[in-house]
C-alpha positions, 0 to 999 in steps of 0.5 A, a space after each residue: 500500500 505504501 509503495 502504491 502511494 509512493 507511485 501515485 505521489 511520483 506520478 502527480 509530481 511528474 505531471 506537476 513538473 511537466 505542466 510547470 515546464 510548459 508554462 516556463 517554456 520561452 514564448 516564440 517570437 511573433 513579431 512578424 506573425 499574423 494574429 488576426 486578418 490583415 486590416 485594409 488601409 489607404 496608401 501609407 506614407 513611410 518616413 525614415 530619419 537620417 543617421 542617429 534618428 529614432 522612431 520619434 524623430 518625425 514627431 514634429 513633422 507629424 504634428 505639422 501634417 496633423 494640423 492640415 489633415 486630422 484623419 491620421 493614424 501613426 505606427 512606429 517601427 524599429 528594426 534590429 540588425 537581424 531584421 526583427 521588428 518592434 512596433 508601437 502604435 496602430 494604423 486604422 482602416 478609417 484613417 485617410 493618412 496612415 503614417 509610418 516611421 521606420 527607425 533602426 537600432 543601428 542607425 550609423 552611417 556605416 550601416 546604410 547599405 544594410 539599412 536598405 535590407 532592414 527597410 525591406 523587413 519593415 515593409 514586409 512586417 507592415 504588409 503582413 499586418 495591413 493590406 495595401 498595394 502601394 506606399 509613399 516615402 519620405 527620407 531625411 538625409 541618409 533616408 535617401 540612400 537607404 530607400 535607394 539600396 532597397 529599390 536596387 538590391 532588396 525588393 521582393 516580388 510580393 512587396 508593396 510598390 513605391 509610388 511617390 518619393 521625397 528626399 530632404 537633404 539626402 547625401 547621395 554623393 557624400 558629405 565632403 565638398 571634395 567628394 562632389 568633384 568626382 563620383 564618391 565611394 558613397 555614390 558609386 554603388 548606387 549607380 551600379 544597379 540604378 536600372 532597377 529603380 522603377 521608372 514610374 516613380 514621382 520624385 522630389 529631391 529637396 535641398 537647403 543652402 545656408 549660404 555656403 552651398 550646403 545645408 551646413 552638413 550636406 553639399 547642394 551638389 551632393 543632393 543634386 547627384 540624386 538625378 544621376 540615380 532617379 533622373 530616368 523616373 516618370 517625374 524627377 525634380 530638384 527643389 530648393 527649400 525657402 530660407 536657410 534651413 539647417 540640415 537637422 531642421 529639415 524635418 522640423 521646419 514648416 517649409 518642409 512640412 508644407 512641401 510634404 502636405 502638398 506633394 503627398 496629400 494634395 498631389 501637387 
């Protein structure tokens, strides 16, 4: 009888330990899984800050947009070096202007080529959770080269397609004045696969001049080198922002906010 009780106790203990082990098992990462049907949204505007930028870098720009267009929803994505996406916020099907900010854990200058691939991870995460076919894009500073690397090297067949692109102070030919006398090491790899840039894109490439042929960081000629990459698209224009807007203020000022509203939301 005693032996029987011991066996019963052992069985109960084993069952308890099994249940406990299941409960303590690490949960599978579901950052890219779909827990519910995809929600249909209108064409989103995806924004990427420059080097050192974070998911909150566009907060001032978002406020400018919301002053003119109240029907917005905001989602912020941060992508790590393995392409894993962390999300904050939510897009709604009722929002006329879905806004998405994509930032990177490694937002250094040196990682710009890899950031093109990580942007692809963010876009697929977005497509896994929301239903849309096309997107618009706003890139500050290295946000220009980042989308270029994506379009030239990292597009997958089922990815949503780019429609309108706007760049603010993008250093396509580097940040050194001496770089712009030749094709720099920054620009050269972007020219190799430029034939892969979709020809139907509408592109606006903005620069600022604080008085020294630069915005204080990026030479005007470096910005205009974007034409060597995007000049064959359906519509490409270099445009100067009014006033003397310093590089870091290109996503803070009202002048760039006005251009964003007109280009993306009023289709001018």
